[in-house]
Structures are given as structure tokens and as C-alpha cells.
C-alpha positions as CSV (number, residue, x, y, z in Angstrom):
1,M,11.5,-2.5,21.5
2,V,11.8,-1.4,18.1
3,G,8.6,-0.4,15.9
4,L,6.1,2.5,14.6
5,S,2.7,3.1,14.7
6,H,-0.5,4.9,13.8
7,R,0.5,7.5,16.5
8,T,4.1,7.6,14.6
9,A,3.8,6.8,10.9
10,P,0.9,7.0,8.2
11,V,-0.7,3.9,7.3
12,E,1.4,3.7,3.5
13,V,4.4,3.3,6.0
14,R,3.0,0.8,8.4
15,E,1.6,-1.5,5.5
16,R,5.0,-1.5,3.8
17,V,6.9,-3.2,6.9
18,S,3.5,-5.2,7.9
19,V,4.1,-9.6,8.8
20,P,1.2,-11.9,7.4
21,M,1.2,-14.4,10.5
22,A,2.5,-16.9,8.1
23,E,5.9,-15.0,8.2
24,L,6.2,-13.9,11.4
25,V,8.4,-16.5,12.4
26,P,10.3,-16.6,9.6
27,Q,11.1,-13.5,9.4
28,A,11.8,-13.4,13.6
29,R,14.1,-15.9,12.9
30,R,15.6,-14.2,9.4
31,L,15.7,-10.9,12.0
32,L,17.4,-13.1,15.1
33,E,19.8,-14.6,13.1
34,A,21.1,-11.5,11.3
35,H,21.6,-9.1,14.3
36,G,22.7,-12.2,16.9
37,L,19.8,-11.6,19.1
38,L,18.7,-13.8,21.9
39,E,15.0,-13.7,22.1
40,V,12.5,-11.8,19.5
41,V,8.5,-11.6,19.5
42,L,7.0,-9.7,16.3
43,L,4.1,-7.8,16.6
44,S,1.9,-7.0,13.6
45,T,-1.3,-5.6,13.7
46,C,-3.3,-2.4,11.4
47,N,-2.1,-0.2,14.1
48,R,1.3,-1.1,14.5
49,F,4.2,-2.9,14.0
50,E,6.6,-4.1,16.6
51,I,9.9,-6.1,17.5
52,Y,10.6,-7.3,21.2
53,A,14.0,-8.0,21.3
54,V,16.7,-9.3,23.6
55,A,20.1,-8.8,22.9
56,P,23.4,-9.9,24.3
57,A,24.4,-7.9,27.3
58,G,26.7,-4.6,26.2
59,Q,24.9,-5.2,22.5
60,E,22.1,-2.7,21.7
61,P,20.6,-3.3,17.9
62,G,18.8,0.2,18.1
63,P,16.1,1.5,15.8
64,G,18.5,-0.3,12.4
65,L,16.3,-3.4,13.3
66,L,13.6,-1.3,11.0
67,G,16.2,-1.4,7.7
68,F,15.7,-5.0,8.0
69,F,12.3,-4.5,6.7
70,G,13.0,-2.1,4.3
71,L,12.7,1.1,5.4
72,N,15.3,3.6,4.8
73,A,17.6,5.3,7.6
74,E,15.3,8.9,7.1
75,E,12.1,7.0,7.5
76,I,13.3,5.2,10.4
77,E,14.3,8.5,11.8
78,N,11.2,10.1,11.3
79,F,8.5,7.3,12.4
80,G,10.6,4.6,14.5
81,Q,10.1,4.6,17.9
82,F,12.9,3.0,20.1
83,L,12.6,1.8,23.8
84,T,15.1,-0.1,25.9
85,G,14.7,-1.9,29.6
86,E,11.8,-0.6,32.3
87,R,10.7,2.0,29.5
88,A,9.9,-1.1,26.3
89,M,8.2,-3.3,29.2
90,E,6.0,0.0,30.4
91,H,5.4,0.1,26.2
92,L,4.3,-3.1,26.1
93,F,1.9,-3.5,28.9
94,G,0.2,0.1,27.7
95,V,-0.3,-1.7,24.0
96,T,-1.5,-5.3,25.6
97,A,-3.9,-3.3,27.6
98,G,-5.5,-1.0,24.2
99,L,-3.9,2.3,26.3
100,D,-1.8,2.8,22.8
101,S,-4.6,2.2,20.3
102,M,-6.3,3.9,18.1
103,V,-9.7,3.1,19.9
104,L,-8.7,3.8,24.1
105,G,-9.6,0.7,25.9
106,E,-9.8,-1.6,22.6
107,T,-9.8,-5.2,23.7
108,E,-8.8,-6.3,20.4
109,I,-4.8,-5.6,20.9
110,S,-4.7,-8.0,23.5
111,G,-5.8,-11.2,21.5
112,Q,-3.6,-10.1,19.2
113,V,-0.5,-10.1,21.6
114,K,-1.3,-12.9,22.6
115,Q,-1.0,-14.8,19.6
116,A,2.3,-12.7,18.5
117,Y,3.9,-14.0,21.9
118,L,2.7,-17.8,21.9
119,T,3.6,-18.0,18.1
120,A,7.4,-16.8,18.9
121,Q,7.2,-19.2,22.1
122,A,6.1,-22.2,20.1
123,A,9.0,-21.4,17.9
124,G,11.5,-21.1,20.4
125,L,12.0,-17.5,20.2
126,T,11.8,-16.2,23.3
127,G,12.8,-17.3,26.4
128,R,14.0,-16.3,30.0
129,I,12.9,-12.3,29.4
130,T,10.3,-12.0,27.0
131,N,8.6,-15.1,28.4
132,P,7.6,-13.6,32.2
133,V,7.4,-10.1,30.5
134,F,4.8,-11.0,27.7
135,Q,2.5,-13.2,30.5
136,L,2.3,-10.2,32.7
137,A,1.8,-7.9,30.1
138,L,-1.4,-10.1,29.7
139,R,-2.2,-10.2,33.2
140,T,-1.8,-6.5,33.6
141,A,-4.3,-6.1,30.6
142,K,-6.5,-8.6,32.3
143,A,-6.4,-6.2,35.5
144,I,-6.9,-2.9,33.9
145,R,-10.4,-4.6,31.8
146,T,-11.9,-5.7,35.4
147,H,-10.9,-3.5,37.6
148,T,-10.7,0.3,35.8
149,P,-13.2,1.7,33.1
150,V,-11.2,2.2,30.5
151,G,-12.3,-1.0,28.3
152,R,-16.0,-0.1,29.0
153,G,-17.7,0.1,26.3
154,A,-14.9,0.4,24.2
155,T,-15.1,-0.9,20.2
156,S,-12.6,-2.4,17.9
157,V,-11.4,-0.8,14.7
158,G,-13.8,-2.6,13.5
159,S,-16.8,-1.5,14.9
160,V,-15.6,2.2,14.4
161,A,-15.6,0.8,10.5
162,V,-19.6,0.4,10.8
163,E,-20.2,3.1,12.6
164,L,-18.7,5.6,10.3
165,A,-20.4,3.4,7.5
166,D,-23.8,4.4,9.3
167,K,-23.4,8.0,9.3
168,I,-21.8,8.3,5.8
169,F,-25.0,6.6,4.0
170,D,-28.6,8.6,3.5
171,G,-30.5,6.4,5.6
172,G,-28.0,4.6,7.5
173,L,-27.4,0.8,7.2
174,A,-31.0,-0.1,7.4
175,A,-30.9,1.2,3.7
176,A,-27.9,-0.1,2.3
177,D,-26.3,-3.1,0.6
178,V,-22.8,-4.7,2.7
179,L,-20.1,-6.0,1.5
180,I,-17.3,-7.5,3.8
181,L,-14.1,-8.3,2.0
182,G,-12.6,-10.6,4.3
183,A,-13.1,-13.1,7.0
184,G,-10.5,-12.6,9.6
185,Q,-10.4,-11.8,12.6
186,M,-11.8,-7.9,11.7
187,G,-13.8,-8.9,8.9
188,E,-15.8,-10.8,11.9
189,T,-15.8,-7.8,13.9
190,C,-17.1,-5.9,10.9
191,V,-19.6,-8.3,10.4
192,R,-21.2,-8.8,14.0
193,H,-21.5,-5.1,14.5
194,L,-23.3,-4.6,11.3
195,K,-26.2,-7.0,12.1
196,K,-26.3,-4.8,15.9
197,H,-26.6,-1.6,13.5
198,G,-29.4,-3.2,11.5
199,A,-27.7,-3.3,7.7
200,R,-30.2,-4.3,5.3
201,R,-28.2,-6.7,3.4
202,I,-24.6,-8.6,4.6
203,T,-22.9,-10.2,1.7
204,V,-19.2,-11.8,2.7
205,C,-16.9,-12.6,0.6
206,N,-13.4,-14.2,1.5
207,R,-11.0,-16.9,-0.5
208,S,-11.6,-19.4,1.8
209,A,-15.3,-19.9,0.7
210,D,-15.6,-22.0,4.1
211,K,-14.9,-19.2,6.1
212,A,-17.4,-17.1,4.4
213,I,-20.2,-19.3,4.8
214,R,-19.7,-20.0,8.4
215,L,-19.5,-15.7,9.1
216,A,-22.5,-14.8,7.1
217,A,-24.6,-17.7,8.2
218,E,-23.4,-16.4,11.7
219,V,-25.9,-12.7,10.6
220,G,-28.3,-14.2,8.6
221,G,-26.1,-12.9,5.7
222,Q,-25.4,-14.5,2.1
223,P,-21.7,-15.8,1.1
224,V,-20.0,-15.1,-1.9
225,P,-17.4,-17.0,-3.6
226,W,-13.8,-15.0,-4.0
227,S,-14.1,-15.6,-8.0
228,E,-17.6,-13.4,-8.0
229,R,-16.0,-10.8,-6.2
230,W,-16.1,-8.0,-9.1
231,D,-20.3,-8.6,-9.7
232,A,-20.1,-8.0,-5.3
233,I,-18.4,-5.4,-5.3
234,A,-20.6,-3.4,-8.5
235,S,-24.0,-4.1,-6.9
236,H,-23.1,-2.7,-3.2
237,D,-23.6,0.5,-1.6
238,I,-20.4,0.1,1.1
239,I,-17.7,-1.9,0.7
240,V,-15.5,-2.9,4.4
241,G,-12.0,-4.1,3.1
242,A,-10.1,-6.5,5.5
243,A,-8.7,-8.6,3.6
244,A,-5.0,-9.7,3.6
245,A,-2.9,-9.1,0.6
246,D,0.8,-7.7,-0.4
247,G,-1.0,-5.0,-2.7
248,Y,-4.2,-3.2,-3.6
249,L,-7.2,-5.8,-4.5
250,I,-9.2,-3.1,-6.5
251,E,-7.5,-0.7,-8.7
252,A,-9.3,2.0,-9.9
253,P,-9.4,1.5,-13.6
254,A,-11.0,-2.3,-13.2
255,F,-13.3,-0.6,-10.4
256,A,-14.5,1.7,-13.0
257,A,-15.5,-0.6,-15.4
258,R,-18.1,-2.1,-13.4
259,R,-19.6,1.2,-12.4
260,G,-22.2,1.1,-15.0
261,K,-24.5,-1.2,-13.0
262,R,-24.7,0.9,-9.8
263,A,-26.9,3.4,-11.9
264,G,-25.3,6.4,-10.2
265,R,-25.4,5.3,-6.4
266,P,-23.1,6.4,-4.4
267,C,-20.3,4.0,-3.3
268,F,-18.6,3.9,0.1
269,L,-15.6,1.9,0.6
270,I,-14.1,1.5,4.3
271,D,-10.2,0.1,4.0
272,I,-9.2,-1.4,7.6
273,A,-6.6,-3.6,6.0
274,V,-2.8,-2.9,6.9
275,P,-1.8,-3.5,3.8
276,R,-4.5,-1.4,2.5
277,I,-6.4,-3.4,-0.4
278,F,-8.0,-0.5,-2.2
279,A,-5.8,1.8,-4.1
280,P,-6.0,5.6,-3.3
281,R,-7.1,6.5,-7.1
282,L,-10.4,5.0,-6.6
283,V,-11.0,8.6,-4.7
284,E,-10.7,10.2,-7.8
285,L,-13.6,8.2,-9.1
286,E,-17.2,10.1,-9.5
287,G,-19.5,8.8,-7.1
288,V,-16.7,7.0,-4.9
289,F,-15.7,7.8,-1.3
290,L,-13.0,6.1,0.1
291,Y,-11.9,5.8,3.8
292,D,-8.5,4.2,4.9
293,I,-8.0,3.3,8.6
294,D,-6.2,6.5,9.4
295,D,-9.5,8.4,8.4
296,L,-11.0,6.5,11.1
297,R,-9.5,8.9,13.6
298,R,-12.5,11.3,13.5
299,V,-14.6,8.8,14.4
300,V,-12.6,7.1,17.3
301,E,-12.3,11.3,19.0
302,E,-15.7,10.9,19.9
303,H,-15.3,7.7,22.0
304,K,-12.2,8.9,24.1
305,D,-13.7,11.4,26.9
306,Q,-14.9,8.4,29.6
307,R,-12.5,6.3,29.2
308,R,-9.3,9.3,29.4
309,Q,-10.8,9.5,33.4
310,A,-9.6,6.4,33.9
311,L,-6.1,6.9,32.7
312,P,-5.1,7.3,36.4
313,Q,-6.1,4.4,37.6
314,A,-4.4,2.0,34.4
315,R,-1.0,3.8,34.4
316,A,-1.3,2.7,38.0
317,L,-1.6,-0.7,37.9
318,I,1.4,-0.6,34.6
319,A,3.5,0.4,37.2
320,E,3.0,-2.2,39.5
321,A,3.3,-4.4,37.0
322,V,6.8,-3.0,36.0
323,A,7.8,-3.0,39.3
324,E,6.9,-6.8,39.3
325,G,8.7,-7.3,36.2
326,R,11.9,-5.2,37.4
327,R,11.9,-7.3,40.9
328,R,11.6,-10.7,38.2
329,L,14.3,-10.1,36.3
330,A,17.2,-8.4,38.2
331,P,20.3,-9.8,38.8
332,R,20.5,-11.9,41.8
333,P,23.7,-12.7,43.9
334,R,25.3,-15.8,43.4
335,G,23.8,-18.7,45.1
336,A,20.6,-16.9,45.6
337,A,17.3,-19.0,44.5
338,R,15.8,-17.2,41.4
339,P,12.0,-17.5,41.2
340,A,11.0,-19.8,38.4
341,L,10.5,-18.2,35.2
342,R,9.4,-21.2,32.8
343,P,6.2,-20.0,31.5
344,R,3.0,-21.1,32.5
345,P,0.8,-22.8,30.0
346,M,-1.2,-20.3,28.6
347,T,-4.9,-20.7,27.8
348,D,-8.2,-18.8,27.1
349,D,-8.1,-18.1,31.3
350,F,-6.0,-15.1,30.2
351,D,-8.7,-13.3,28.3
352,G,-11.6,-14.3,30.7
353,G,-12.0,-17.6,31.3
354,R,-14.2,-18.8,33.9
355,R,-11.5,-19.6,36.3
356,G,-9.5,-17.0,35.3
357,W,-6.2,-15.7,36.9
358,R,-5.5,-14.3,40.4
359,P,-3.4,-11.2,39.8
360,S,-0.5,-11.4,42.6
361,S,1.1,-7.5,42.8
362,V,-1.4,-6.5,40.5
363,T,-4.6,-4.9,42.2
364,L,-5.8,-1.7,43.0
365,R,-5.0,-2.4,47.2
366,T,-1.6,-0.6,46.4
367,L,-2.9,2.0,44.0
368,P,-1.8,5.8,45.0
369,A,-3.6,7.9,47.6
370,G,-6.3,9.6,45.6
371,V,-7.1,6.8,42.9
372,S,-10.2,5.4,43.6
């Protein structure tokens, strides 16, 4: 595993290596060919960018893989993370279970890992190592959510953004007009939590009008065409940026030119997109308060204590899963039967369908003494 995350790198570095979903396969293929890799899965989220790769025996590409995505040697040394073998496997299991997330125990990341794996698998980029390891990661995350309190009451980055909006606006969300820029997964999470917290008026603006209409209808909100986003920005109190973009969509000069319509009312901008869509210089404008995804850490800290107490249980399950992975991937004597490592069909059952899955060795029955 080679990568960086919210724990090792600030958002201005993470956004530079972020890869859009449509580019995951082309970028992974180019990386595989350039470095002679055998298998590769790219995981790119708002809080992390990680490369899970299998190299030929005796070859260790190392942290330099991040240079393929534009980081220089100093940045790789300062912000990069490099793990091999079982440590890489353990890290993936912890990431998938939400143990390495900004919001401890968040469930959104397991879906992102699953999507990254399925995308790579469909493109023929996975194989004998990554297939069983990623499937075991998803199974272990489900076991942790089912058998420990780590994910109980956990919130996503989107819901934390809504909680922040509720706190910073005088009168709370019930007195605010809220605009969501972007109707993807993060935008959907925000909209649903806004409704739950009693936002007075919710407007959804997205490049795809159909997605904006559908999402707004779910919560009794108002869709706005992307071409009218500036009028919407000028008339709303809280604006949550969740759109995908290669650079800033909202620059300070264009925003300032429309400030007159707000009649002196403050405007709160919450940027949960990576790359960011609100230019940092917006904070220099009078009456504008800007928070990016790293600023959400302060809110996140309030949620951690109860879930931290369940970490020993979660770590024990991960240790069992790593041992299982070691057994499955260990070289076997010539002629010995090898367990089938063909990938099982992946369905929503991995994320809690009615049939679900039955963990083999990943159960609570073999937890260490003293762990309930």
C-alpha cells in the first residue's frame, strides 16, 4: 500500500492526487504498465488516496509510486505512507471498517472500498492476491459493524458537515436556507441529514438536472439548474460544496460581485469536496465564513469517545482476518491442494443484505481473553 490520507497530508496535497471515478481504470492501467505491477486497485476518496499493488517477486516499487501522480520526492517523504505484506493487509482492513476515517467507524468508506475493488476487478486489474484480500476486507468490516459498537451511531463526513452548519448559523438550520452543490454520494448524505435536522429550505444544484430533481424531491426541496447556480449561491445562507471538479468552481471575485443580493446577511461555506471547489481566498470577504473538510475535525472529536472503547474488539477481529489472509496467500508445497481463490460474485449482501454472509474464522468466539 502506497498512499496518503487526512492523517498524513493536508487537503491541499490530497486534492492534487485525487482521481475521479471515471479515471480510476485508465490511471491504474498506466501505473501498472509503467511500473511492471501485476495487480492494482486505486482508492480515491475525499480523505485518502491509496494504491494497493502487487509487484513481481523481488521487486518493490515503494513510495515512488506517488510520483506517478505528481508528487515530488520531498512531498512523498513528508506525506506518503508505505506498507507491505501483512501490514498493508491490516491497514486495508482497518480502512474498510472505518477505523482510519476522520469519523471513527463511518460506514461510507466500506462502500467506497467496495466500489474501487469492483471497478478494478471489472477492468481485469485484480487477481490472485487482491481478489481474496479485498473480499476479506469487506467481510471483516461487516463483522466489525455487526459485532462491535465501533460503527454504532457513527456519522459520515456529510452528516458532520450538516451538524457544523446547524451550530454556526444563528437560529440553526430551521432559520437557514441551504444550498447543496453536487448530488453525488456526499451530496445525498448531506441532503438527508439536512432534512433530519429541520433545515427550512433545501436547494439542490447539480450538473445533471435529473439527479438534482430526484434528490430534491426526496426531501421536499427545490432543484436548480447548474446554469443558475450563481443566483442560488447569492440567495442562500449555507452552501455545502460536494461537487466534483478539477479546480475551484467558486472564486472570490465572482462571489463578491454577487454579494449585494444578500443584504449584509452572513454566508457560511462548507467545502467537503476533494479537490476543493471553494477558493481559499473567499474567507477574506466580509461576512463569509469558509470551512473545508479538514476543519470538520473539531466537530468529529466530539463523537469519538464511545466508539474508541470498542477499538480492542475491532482490532481483534482484524488480527483474525489478517491471519486468515496469511493462510490463504501462503505458498504451498508442490502438489498440495490450494484453496480456491476465484472471486465470489459481489452483491449488496456484502453490505448488509437480508441473506448477508457468514464469517468463517472472523467471529467473536475466538477473541482474546478479557475482550467482551
